[in-house]
N, C-alpha and C positions, 0 to 999 in steps of 0.2 A: 710474551709479546704476541705469539700466534693465537693464543686463546683469547686475547683482547680483540684481535681482528675478527675471529669467529663471533664473538659477542656482539661487536658492532654490526656485522652483516646480519645477524639474527635480529637484532633490535630494529635495523632498517626494514627488514622484511615484515616484522610485526607491525611496524608503523604504517607501511603501505596497505597491509591487510585491514587495519583498523580505520582506514579512511572512511568517513560516513558516506552513506548513499545520497546522492543529490536529491533535492526536494522534488524534482520531477518524477522520481521513481518511488516516492513515498507510498506506503500502503493505503492511506486514506487521504485522497486528494482533496484539497480545498481551493476554492477560487475566490479571489479578491475582487470586490467591486469597489467603487469610490467611497462607499459608506461603511462597508464591513465585510465580514467573512461568513460564508455559508458552506458547510461540508455535508456531503451525502455519502453514507456508508451502507452497503457497498456501492461503488460507483458504476458497477456493471452488474445487471440482474436480469433474470428471466421474467416474462410476464406472469402476473399473479404474486410476485414476491413482495417483501416488505423491506423498506429502507429506513434507516435512522438519519435524522437531520439534526445538525447542531449549528447554532449561530451565536456570534458575540456582537452582531451588528446593531442591536436594539438599545444598547446603553442601560438606562434605568427602566425601560419599558418591560413589563412582565408578560406580555403576550405579543404573538406575531402569527402571520399566516403565510404559507407557501403554496403556490399553485404551479402545476405542470400539466401539459397535455398527456403525460404518461400516468398521472395519478387518477385513482378512482374518484377521489374528492380532495378538496383542499386540506392541507395538513395544518393543524392548529398547535402552536408552540406554547409551552409552559416552562416555568423555571426549572433548571437542571438542579439536581440534588447536590452534586459534588463540585460544581464549577460555577463560574459567574456568567453563564450563558443561558440560552433557551434550547429546549430539545423538543423533538416531535417525531412521530412515526407516520409513514404514508405507504399505502398499498398501490402497486403498479397494476394497471388494468390488464386483465387477461387477454384482451384483443389488441394490446399495444404492439405496433409494428416494430421490427428490429432496426433501430436507428438511435441517434443521440437526441435527447430532449433537454430543453432548458428548464430550470427550476427558478422561480422568482419569489423572493421573500419581501414582505412588507411588514414593518413593525406597526403596532397599534397606534402609536403616536404619529405615524407617517413620516418620521424623520429618518429612520434607518431603512436601507435597502441593500439587498445583495442578490447575486445570481450564482448558479452552479450548473453543472451538466451531469445528466444521468444517461447511461447507455443501456438500452434494452437489447438483449440477444435472445435468439430462439434456440431451443434444444434440437438436435438432429435425431434424437431418440425420444419415443413417447414416455411420459412419466407413468408410473404405476397407477392403477385406478384407485386402490386402497393402500396407500403406503403405510408401513409400520412406523409408529412414532418412536424411532430409536435414535433421533438426532441426525443432523445433517439436512434432512428435508430436501427442499428444492435446490439448495446450494450444493448438494453432493455432485450433481451433474456438472455444475459450473466448475467445481474444484477439479473434477476428472478432466474437463476440457483444458483447463489451465495447465495441468501437469503434462497433458499429451502435447500441447503446442509449445511449451516452454522447455528449454534445456539449459545447459551451462551457457552463460553469456560471457561477455568480454571481461567482466570483473573476475569471474571464475578462472578464465584462461590466464589472465595477468597474475592472479594469485598463485596458480600452479607453476607458471614460469619463474616467479620470484623464489618460491620454495625450492624448485629444482636447481636454480642458481645458487642458492645458499647451501644446498646439499653438495653440489659439485665443488664449491669452494672449500667446504669442510673436508671432503675426501681428498682434494688435491693438497691441502695443508697437512693432513694426516699422513699421506703418502710421502711427501717430502720430508717430514719429520722422521718417519721411519727410515728412509733412505739415508738420512744424515747419521742415524745411530749405527746403521750396518757398516757404512763406509768408514766411520771414525773409530 
């Protein structure tokens, strides 16, 4: 009977931990327009960086174009190899000011349209003049800033409290079981 109670508590804790992250906290944000979806990855980048664009707003159209005040030039979309959408790459201007920029997509047939937002941030440290091509590139500083500014959030605190409660219940049940054996 008691082991069944512990099992139920553990299952409830596991269920709470497995609750999916809301769409607002998803890693790759996408914004919906009345005609389709356009996603920009990464959605936060430093000047001079490159972003990947994906859309499913164009239906059967095989080409599209995206513009933004943050881009060096217009991004030209082509068919995606593994999905039923269109993909493109765009480079962010080196002189882009740190703020949010709108990205507008127009399909070649003129029927599909979508918008997204791109945020440009500046580094507070200068980048090396001749960086080694060892991976990470310009995003290494962004990753460092993200880890410095973020810590355990509400989800982590709730998870910890649930696990602590399950552990406390298990210890209490084990102690009462042990006391019953000694007294009897």
